[in-house]
Jmol script that loads the backbone (N, CA, C; Angstrom):
load data "model"
ATOM      1  N   UNK A   1       0.843  -1.192   0.000  1.00  0.00           N
ATOM      2  CA  UNK A   1       0.000   0.000   0.000  1.00  0.00           C
ATOM      3  C   UNK A   1       0.879   1.243   0.000  1.00  0.00           C
ATOM      4  N   UNK A   2       0.497   2.163  -0.813  1.00  0.00           N
ATOM      5  CA  UNK A   2       1.252   3.406  -0.963  1.00  0.00           C
ATOM      6  C   UNK A   2       0.720   4.470  -0.009  1.00  0.00           C
ATOM      7  N   UNK A   3       1.637   5.182   0.647  1.00  0.00           N
ATOM      8  CA  UNK A   3       1.269   6.282   1.540  1.00  0.00           C
ATOM      9  C   UNK A   3       1.702   7.586   0.895  1.00  0.00           C
ATOM     10  N   UNK A   4       0.911   8.647   1.119  1.00  0.00           N
ATOM     11  CA  UNK A   4       1.245   9.955   0.551  1.00  0.00           C
ATOM     12  C   UNK A   4       1.175  11.029   1.625  1.00  0.00           C
ATOM     13  N   UNK A   5       1.977  12.062   1.430  1.00  0.00           N
ATOM     14  CA  UNK A   5       1.985  13.196   2.353  1.00  0.00           C
ATOM     15  C   UNK A   5       2.337  14.446   1.565  1.00  0.00           C
ATOM     16  N   UNK A   6       1.598  15.516   1.803  1.00  0.00           N
ATOM     17  CA  UNK A   6       1.857  16.778   1.114  1.00  0.00           C
ATOM     18  C   UNK A   6       2.735  17.671   1.987  1.00  0.00           C
ATOM     19  N   UNK A   7       3.741  18.276   1.381  1.00  0.00           N
ATOM     20  CA  UNK A   7       4.654  19.167   2.107  1.00  0.00           C
ATOM     21  C   UNK A   7       4.862  20.428   1.270  1.00  0.00           C
ATOM     22  N   UNK A   8       5.247  21.503   1.953  1.00  0.00           N
ATOM     23  CA  UNK A   8       5.543  22.766   1.278  1.00  0.00           C
ATOM     24  C   UNK A   8       6.983  23.142   1.570  1.00  0.00           C
ATOM     25  N   UNK A   9       7.710  23.518   0.547  1.00  0.00           N
ATOM     26  CA  UNK A   9       9.091  23.964   0.710  1.00  0.00           C
ATOM     27  C   UNK A   9       9.062  25.313   1.425  1.00  0.00           C
ATOM     28  N   UNK A  10       9.740  25.400   2.570  1.00  0.00           N
ATOM     29  CA  UNK A  10       9.670  26.575   3.430  1.00  0.00           C
ATOM     30  C   UNK A  10      10.937  27.429   3.429  1.00  0.00           C
ATOM     31  N   UNK A  11      12.081  26.838   3.112  1.00  0.00           N
ATOM     32  CA  UNK A  11      13.322  27.608   3.198  1.00  0.00           C
ATOM     33  C   UNK A  11      13.424  28.585   2.030  1.00  0.00           C
ATOM     34  N   UNK A  12      14.031  29.744   2.274  1.00  0.00           N
ATOM     35  CA  UNK A  12      14.028  30.842   1.307  1.00  0.00           C
ATOM     36  C   UNK A  12      14.713  30.505  -0.008  1.00  0.00           C
ATOM     37  N   UNK A  13      15.711  29.627   0.007  1.00  0.00           N
ATOM     38  CA  UNK A  13      16.428  29.297  -1.223  1.00  0.00           C
ATOM     39  C   UNK A  13      15.837  28.101  -1.966  1.00  0.00           C
ATOM     40  N   UNK A  14      14.783  27.503  -1.426  1.00  0.00           N
ATOM     41  CA  UNK A  14      14.171  26.360  -2.085  1.00  0.00           C
ATOM     42  C   UNK A  14      15.053  25.123  -2.007  1.00  0.00           C
ATOM     43  N   UNK A  15      14.725  24.138  -2.835  1.00  0.00           N
ATOM     44  CA  UNK A  15      15.467  22.885  -2.813  1.00  0.00           C
ATOM     45  C   UNK A  15      16.588  22.946  -3.858  1.00  0.00           C
ATOM     46  N   UNK A  16      17.670  23.607  -3.485  1.00  0.00           N
ATOM     47  CA  UNK A  16      18.855  23.682  -4.342  1.00  0.00           C
ATOM     48  C   UNK A  16      19.700  22.429  -4.109  1.00  0.00           C
ATOM     49  N   UNK A  17      20.955  22.427  -4.525  1.00  0.00           N
ATOM     50  CA  UNK A  17      21.785  21.214  -4.520  1.00  0.00           C
ATOM     51  C   UNK A  17      21.918  20.560  -3.146  1.00  0.00           C
ATOM     52  N   UNK A  18      22.219  21.341  -2.099  1.00  0.00           N
ATOM     53  CA  UNK A  18      22.434  20.739  -0.778  1.00  0.00           C
ATOM     54  C   UNK A  18      21.152  20.099  -0.224  1.00  0.00           C
ATOM     55  N   UNK A  19      20.013  20.800  -0.239  1.00  0.00           N
ATOM     56  CA  UNK A  19      18.781  20.151   0.222  1.00  0.00           C
ATOM     57  C   UNK A  19      18.396  18.934  -0.632  1.00  0.00           C
ATOM     58  N   UNK A  20      18.625  19.016  -1.929  1.00  0.00           N
ATOM     59  CA  UNK A  20      18.316  17.874  -2.794  1.00  0.00           C
ATOM     60  C   UNK A  20      19.163  16.666  -2.389  1.00  0.00           C
ATOM     61  N   UNK A  21      20.418  16.913  -2.045  1.00  0.00           N
ATOM     62  CA  UNK A  21      21.304  15.841  -1.591  1.00  0.00           C
ATOM     63  C   UNK A  21      20.789  15.260  -0.270  1.00  0.00           C
ATOM     64  N   UNK A  22      20.294  16.120   0.630  1.00  0.00           N
ATOM     65  CA  UNK A  22      19.752  15.640   1.902  1.00  0.00           C
ATOM     66  C   UNK A  22      18.516  14.773   1.674  1.00  0.00           C
ATOM     67  N   UNK A  23      17.675  15.184   0.730  1.00  0.00           N
ATOM     68  CA  UNK A  23      16.479  14.396   0.402  1.00  0.00           C
ATOM     69  C   UNK A  23      16.896  13.027  -0.118  1.00  0.00           C
ATOM     70  N   UNK A  24      17.861  13.002  -1.018  1.00  0.00           N
ATOM     71  CA  UNK A  24      18.343  11.742  -1.593  1.00  0.00           C
ATOM     72  C   UNK A  24      18.947  10.851  -0.509  1.00  0.00           C
ATOM     73  N   UNK A  25      19.797  11.412   0.343  1.00  0.00           N
ATOM     74  CA  UNK A  25      20.441  10.621   1.395  1.00  0.00           C
ATOM     75  C   UNK A  25      19.418  10.087   2.401  1.00  0.00           C
ATOM     76  N   UNK A  26      18.464  10.925   2.782  1.00  0.00           N
ATOM     77  CA  UNK A  26      17.424  10.494   3.719  1.00  0.00           C
ATOM     78  C   UNK A  26      16.596   9.380   3.093  1.00  0.00           C
ATOM     79  N   UNK A  27      16.191   9.557   1.856  1.00  0.00           N
ATOM     80  CA  UNK A  27      15.375   8.551   1.163  1.00  0.00           C
ATOM     81  C   UNK A  27      16.112   7.223   1.036  1.00  0.00           C
ATOM     82  N   UNK A  28      17.405   7.302   0.798  1.00  0.00           N
ATOM     83  CA  UNK A  28      18.207   6.096   0.571  1.00  0.00           C
ATOM     84  C   UNK A  28      18.375   5.239   1.824  1.00  0.00           C
ATOM     85  N   UNK A  29      18.053   5.794   2.996  1.00  0.00           N
ATOM     86  CA  UNK A  29      18.135   5.025   4.239  1.00  0.00           C
ATOM     87  C   UNK A  29      17.011   3.998   4.351  1.00  0.00           C
ATOM     88  N   UNK A  30      15.989   4.141   3.513  1.00  0.00           N
ATOM     89  CA  UNK A  30      14.791   3.310   3.630  1.00  0.00           C
ATOM     90  C   UNK A  30      14.678   2.325   2.475  1.00  0.00           C
ATOM     91  N   UNK A  31      14.050   1.169   2.757  1.00  0.00           N
ATOM     92  CA  UNK A  31      13.838   0.153   1.724  1.00  0.00           C
ATOM     93  C   UNK A  31      12.730   0.551   0.759  1.00  0.00           C
ATOM     94  N   UNK A  32      11.771   1.320   1.229  1.00  0.00           N
ATOM     95  CA  UNK A  32      10.605   1.669   0.419  1.00  0.00           C
ATOM     96  C   UNK A  32      10.991   2.415  -0.854  1.00  0.00           C
ATOM     97  N   UNK A  33      10.131   2.281  -1.854  1.00  0.00           N
ATOM     98  CA  UNK A  33      10.233   3.094  -3.056  1.00  0.00           C
ATOM     99  C   UNK A  33       9.647   4.457  -2.703  1.00  0.00           C
ATOM    100  N   UNK A  34      10.397   5.534  -2.989  1.00  0.00           N
ATOM    101  CA  UNK A  34       9.930   6.875  -2.620  1.00  0.00           C
ATOM    102  C   UNK A  34       9.937   7.760  -3.858  1.00  0.00           C
ATOM    103  N   UNK A  35       8.778   8.348  -4.123  1.00  0.00           N
ATOM    104  CA  UNK A  35       8.618   9.249  -5.260  1.00  0.00           C
ATOM    105  C   UNK A  35       8.232  10.630  -4.733  1.00  0.00           C
ATOM    106  N   UNK A  36       8.593  11.647  -5.489  1.00  0.00           N
ATOM    107  CA  UNK A  36       8.172  13.015  -5.177  1.00  0.00           C
ATOM    108  C   UNK A  36       7.418  13.529  -6.393  1.00  0.00           C
ATOM    109  N   UNK A  37       6.239  14.092  -6.134  1.00  0.00           N
ATOM    110  CA  UNK A  37       5.402  14.621  -7.208  1.00  0.00           C
ATOM    111  C   UNK A  37       5.329  16.140  -7.105  1.00  0.00           C
ATOM    112  N   UNK A  38       5.476  16.807  -8.245  1.00  0.00           N
ATOM    113  CA  UNK A  38       5.261  18.256  -8.347  1.00  0.00           C
ATOM    114  C   UNK A  38       4.417  18.448  -9.595  1.00  0.00           C
ATOM    115  N   UNK A  39       3.132  18.729  -9.395  1.00  0.00           N
ATOM    116  CA  UNK A  39       2.227  18.796 -10.544  1.00  0.00           C
ATOM    117  C   UNK A  39       2.188  17.452 -11.253  1.00  0.00           C
ATOM    118  N   UNK A  40       2.442  17.450 -12.541  1.00  0.00           N
ATOM    119  CA  UNK A  40       2.451  16.204 -13.319  1.00  0.00           C
ATOM    120  C   UNK A  40       3.805  15.520 -13.318  1.00  0.00           C
ATOM    121  N   UNK A  41       4.801  16.147 -12.701  1.00  0.00           N
ATOM    122  CA  UNK A  41       6.160  15.599 -12.689  1.00  0.00           C
ATOM    123  C   UNK A  41       6.319  14.634 -11.511  1.00  0.00           C
ATOM    124  N   UNK A  42       6.961  13.497 -11.770  1.00  0.00           N
ATOM    125  CA  UNK A  42       7.243  12.527 -10.715  1.00  0.00           C
ATOM    126  C   UNK A  42       8.709  12.137 -10.808  1.00  0.00           C
ATOM    127  N   UNK A  43       9.397  12.164  -9.662  1.00  0.00           N
ATOM    128  CA  UNK A  43      10.813  11.795  -9.646  1.00  0.00           C
ATOM    129  C   UNK A  43      11.088  10.776  -8.551  1.00  0.00           C
ATOM    130  N   UNK A  44      12.188  10.059  -8.708  1.00  0.00           N
ATOM    131  CA  UNK A  44      12.673   9.101  -7.720  1.00  0.00           C
ATOM    132  C   UNK A  44      13.449   9.882  -6.659  1.00  0.00           C
ATOM    133  N   UNK A  45      12.989   9.831  -5.416  1.00  0.00           N
ATOM    134  CA  UNK A  45      13.619  10.592  -4.333  1.00  0.00           C
ATOM    135  C   UNK A  45      15.025  10.095  -4.013  1.00  0.00           C
ATOM    136  N   UNK A  46      15.396   8.917  -4.498  1.00  0.00           N
ATOM    137  CA  UNK A  46      16.726   8.376  -4.244  1.00  0.00           C
ATOM    138  C   UNK A  46      17.728   8.744  -5.331  1.00  0.00           C
ATOM    139  N   UNK A  47      17.298   9.571  -6.296  1.00  0.00           N
ATOM    140  CA  UNK A  47      18.169  10.017  -7.387  1.00  0.00           C
ATOM    141  C   UNK A  47      18.400  11.516  -7.289  1.00  0.00           C
ATOM    142  N   UNK A  48      19.638  11.922  -6.987  1.00  0.00           N
ATOM    143  CA  UNK A  48      19.949  13.348  -6.855  1.00  0.00           C
ATOM    144  C   UNK A  48      19.635  14.097  -8.143  1.00  0.00           C
ATOM    145  N   UNK A  49      19.933  13.496  -9.276  1.00  0.00           N
ATOM    146  CA  UNK A  49      19.675  14.171 -10.557  1.00  0.00           C
ATOM    147  C   UNK A  49      18.187  14.405 -10.770  1.00  0.00           C
ATOM    148  N   UNK A  50      17.379  13.411 -10.440  1.00  0.00           N
ATOM    149  CA  UNK A  50      15.932  13.568 -10.603  1.00  0.00           C
ATOM    150  C   UNK A  50      15.365  14.587  -9.626  1.00  0.00           C
ATOM    151  N   UNK A  51      15.807  14.564  -8.378  1.00  0.00           N
ATOM    152  CA  UNK A  51      15.311  15.519  -7.372  1.00  0.00           C
ATOM    153  C   UNK A  51      15.646  16.951  -7.803  1.00  0.00           C
ATOM    154  N   UNK A  52      16.833  17.148  -8.374  1.00  0.00           N
ATOM    155  CA  UNK A  52      17.243  18.488  -8.823  1.00  0.00           C
ATOM    156  C   UNK A  52      16.327  19.030  -9.931  1.00  0.00           C
ATOM    157  N   UNK A  53      15.746  18.150 -10.732  1.00  0.00           N
ATOM    158  CA  UNK A  53      14.887  18.607 -11.829  1.00  0.00           C
ATOM    159  C   UNK A  53      13.565  19.197 -11.339  1.00  0.00           C
ATOM    160  N   UNK A  54      13.238  18.999 -10.069  1.00  0.00           N
ATOM    161  CA  UNK A  54      11.982  19.537  -9.539  1.00  0.00           C
ATOM    162  C   UNK A  54      11.968  21.063  -9.517  1.00  0.00           C
ATOM    163  N   UNK A  55      13.149  21.673  -9.361  1.00  0.00           N
ATOM    164  CA  UNK A  55      13.242  23.132  -9.258  1.00  0.00           C
ATOM    165  C   UNK A  55      12.204  23.664  -8.259  1.00  0.00           C
ATOM    166  N   UNK A  56      12.207  23.083  -7.063  1.00  0.00           N
ATOM    167  CA  UNK A  56      11.228  23.425  -6.032  1.00  0.00           C
ATOM    168  C   UNK A  56      11.674  24.662  -5.264  1.00  0.00           C
ATOM    169  N   UNK A  57      11.070  25.799  -5.567  1.00  0.00           N
ATOM    170  CA  UNK A  57      11.377  27.059  -4.891  1.00  0.00           C
ATOM    171  C   UNK A  57      10.514  27.184  -3.634  1.00  0.00           C
ATOM    172  N   UNK A  58      10.794  28.194  -2.824  1.00  0.00           N
ATOM    173  CA  UNK A  58      10.007  28.418  -1.606  1.00  0.00           C
ATOM    174  C   UNK A  58       8.531  28.521  -1.980  1.00  0.00           C
ATOM    175  N   UNK A  59       7.705  27.804  -1.223  1.00  0.00           N
ATOM    176  CA  UNK A  59       6.264  27.818  -1.460  1.00  0.00           C
ATOM    177  C   UNK A  59       5.768  26.690  -2.349  1.00  0.00           C
ATOM    178  N   UNK A  60       6.680  25.957  -2.959  1.00  0.00           N
ATOM    179  CA  UNK A  60       6.288  24.832  -3.813  1.00  0.00           C
ATOM    180  C   UNK A  60       5.665  23.723  -2.966  1.00  0.00           C
ATOM    181  N   UNK A  61       4.524  23.225  -3.405  1.00  0.00           N
ATOM    182  CA  UNK A  61       3.867  22.113  -2.725  1.00  0.00           C
ATOM    183  C   UNK A  61       4.260  20.831  -3.445  1.00  0.00           C
ATOM    184  N   UNK A  62       4.786  19.896  -2.688  1.00  0.00           N
ATOM    185  CA  UNK A  62       5.198  18.597  -3.218  1.00  0.00           C
ATOM    186  C   UNK A  62       4.388  17.502  -2.540  1.00  0.00           C
ATOM    187  N   UNK A  63       4.165  16.416  -3.248  1.00  0.00           N
ATOM    188  CA  UNK A  63       3.543  15.241  -2.649  1.00  0.00           C
ATOM    189  C   UNK A  63       4.602  14.157  -2.555  1.00  0.00           C
ATOM    190  N   UNK A  64       4.826  13.683  -1.345  1.00  0.00           N
ATOM    191  CA  UNK A  64       5.763  12.587  -1.113  1.00  0.00           C
ATOM    192  C   UNK A  64       4.952  11.298  -1.137  1.00  0.00           C
ATOM    193  N   UNK A  65       5.468  10.291  -1.823  1.00  0.00           N
ATOM    194  CA  UNK A  65       4.779   9.004  -1.894  1.00  0.00           C
ATOM    195  C   UNK A  65       5.780   7.897  -1.605  1.00  0.00           C
ATOM    196  N   UNK A  66       5.425   7.032  -0.676  1.00  0.00           N
ATOM    197  CA  UNK A  66       6.311   5.923  -0.322  1.00  0.00           C
ATOM    198  C   UNK A  66       5.515   4.628  -0.332  1.00  0.00           C
ATOM    199  N   UNK A  67       6.169   3.579  -0.810  1.00  0.00           N
ATOM    200  CA  UNK A  67       5.532   2.271  -0.892  1.00  0.00           C
ATOM    201  C   UNK A  67       6.537   1.222  -0.424  1.00  0.00           C
ATOM    202  N   UNK A  68       6.218   0.550   0.679  1.00  0.00           N
ATOM    203  CA  UNK A  68       7.117  -0.474   1.198  1.00  0.00           C
ATOM    204  C   UNK A  68       6.954  -0.657   2.687  1.00  0.00           C
ATOM    205  N   UNK A  69       7.800  -1.520   3.252  1.00  0.00           N
ATOM    206  CA  UNK A  69       7.684  -1.888   4.663  1.00  0.00           C
ATOM    207  C   UNK A  69       7.937  -0.730   5.617  1.00  0.00           C
ATOM    208  N   UNK A  70       8.774   0.234   5.209  1.00  0.00           N
ATOM    209  CA  UNK A  70       9.079   1.364   6.097  1.00  0.00           C
ATOM    210  C   UNK A  70       8.582   2.691   5.520  1.00  0.00           C
ATOM    211  N   UNK A  71       7.498   2.621   4.765  1.00  0.00           N
ATOM    212  CA  UNK A  71       6.958   3.805   4.082  1.00  0.00           C
ATOM    213  C   UNK A  71       6.597   4.931   5.062  1.00  0.00           C
ATOM    214  N   UNK A  72       5.933   4.604   6.159  1.00  0.00           N
ATOM    215  CA  UNK A  72       5.515   5.629   7.122  1.00  0.00           C
ATOM    216  C   UNK A  72       6.727   6.328   7.723  1.00  0.00           C
ATOM    217  N   UNK A  73       7.739   5.566   8.086  1.00  0.00           N
ATOM    218  CA  UNK A  73       8.950   6.141   8.666  1.00  0.00           C
ATOM    219  C   UNK A  73       9.686   7.018   7.657  1.00  0.00           C
ATOM    220  N   UNK A  74       9.710   6.584   6.415  1.00  0.00           N
ATOM    221  CA  UNK A  74      10.371   7.362   5.357  1.00  0.00           C
ATOM    222  C   UNK A  74       9.691   8.709   5.156  1.00  0.00           C
ATOM    223  N   UNK A  75       8.364   8.691   5.096  1.00  0.00           N
ATOM    224  CA  UNK A  75       7.630   9.949   4.907  1.00  0.00           C
ATOM    225  C   UNK A  75       7.823  10.879   6.093  1.00  0.00           C
ATOM    226  N   UNK A  76       7.830  10.319   7.297  1.00  0.00           N
ATOM    227  CA  UNK A  76       8.031  11.131   8.501  1.00  0.00           C
ATOM    228  C   UNK A  76       9.402  11.802   8.468  1.00  0.00           C
ATOM    229  N   UNK A  77      10.442  11.040   8.110  1.00  0.00           N
ATOM    230  CA  UNK A  77      11.797  11.590   8.068  1.00  0.00           C
ATOM    231  C   UNK A  77      11.914  12.694   7.023  1.00  0.00           C
ATOM    232  N   UNK A  78      11.333  12.489   5.861  1.00  0.00           N
ATOM    233  CA  UNK A  78      11.400  13.504   4.801  1.00  0.00           C
ATOM    234  C   UNK A  78      10.591  14.748   5.162  1.00  0.00           C
ATOM    235  N   UNK A  79       9.421  14.537   5.755  1.00  0.00           N
ATOM    236  CA  UNK A  79       8.602  15.682   6.154  1.00  0.00           C
ATOM    237  C   UNK A  79       9.337  16.540   7.192  1.00  0.00           C
ATOM    238  N   UNK A  80       9.975  15.909   8.167  1.00  0.00           N
ATOM    239  CA  UNK A  80      10.712  16.660   9.186  1.00  0.00           C
ATOM    240  C   UNK A  80      11.885  17.416   8.573  1.00  0.00           C
ATOM    241  N   UNK A  81      12.582  16.792   7.639  1.00  0.00           N
ATOM    242  CA  UNK A  81      13.691  17.448   6.949  1.00  0.00           C
ATOM    243  C   UNK A  81      13.208  18.730   6.263  1.00  0.00           C
ATOM    244  N   UNK A  82      12.077  18.639   5.580  1.00  0.00           N
ATOM    245  CA  UNK A  82      11.537  19.788   4.850  1.00  0.00           C
ATOM    246  C   UNK A  82      10.983  20.835   5.819  1.00  0.00           C
ATOM    247  N   UNK A  83      10.254  20.389   6.840  1.00  0.00           N
ATOM    248  CA  UNK A  83       9.722  21.333   7.841  1.00  0.00           C
ATOM    249  C   UNK A  83      10.825  22.075   8.567  1.00  0.00           C
ATOM    250  N   UNK A  84      11.963  21.434   8.767  1.00  0.00           N
ATOM    251  CA  UNK A  84      13.097  22.066   9.442  1.00  0.00           C
ATOM    252  C   UNK A  84      13.944  22.906   8.484  1.00  0.00           C
ATOM    253  N   UNK A  85      13.411  23.145   7.295  1.00  0.00           N
ATOM    254  CA  UNK A  85      14.078  23.999   6.289  1.00  0.00           C
ATOM    255  C   UNK A  85      15.470  23.501   5.958  1.00  0.00           C
ATOM    256  N   UNK A  86      15.636  22.180   5.965  1.00  0.00           N
ATOM    257  CA  UNK A  86      16.921  21.554   5.633  1.00  0.00           C
ATOM    258  C   UNK A  86      18.048  22.072   6.541  1.00  0.00           C
ATOM    259  N   UNK A  87      17.685  22.527   7.747  1.00  0.00           N
ATOM    260  CA  UNK A  87      18.622  23.067   8.727  1.00  0.00           C
ATOM    261  C   UNK A  87      19.435  24.242   8.166  1.00  0.00           C
ATOM    262  N   UNK A  88      18.807  25.020   7.285  1.00  0.00           N
ATOM    263  CA  UNK A  88      19.492  26.166   6.688  1.00  0.00           C
ATOM    264  C   UNK A  88      19.156  27.484   7.365  1.00  0.00           C
ATOM    265  N   UNK A  89      18.009  27.541   8.022  1.00  0.00           N
ATOM    266  CA  UNK A  89      17.572  28.830   8.586  1.00  0.00           C
ATOM    267  C   UNK A  89      17.257  28.705  10.055  1.00  0.00           C
TER     268      UNK A  89
END
end "model"
wireframe off; spacefill off
backbone 0.3
color backbone group
């Protein structure tokens, strides 16, 4: 079963290279398949190149989707990372 959670990018610089790397590293800790949706675009959260293509600026609403044994934990970790503004501010 797939779980979804909506998040908003809060940090002033958006999801540039360093936050994208944090998203990829956090996602890679989990067995679940993790996707990030922005409008009609869907990317693999475990791929730095794909995450960078989101061009998620401050205020962008993303949908996190995880499917697997640790899906709930994965979404929680990613949501906290984003809510904490990637520890930038």
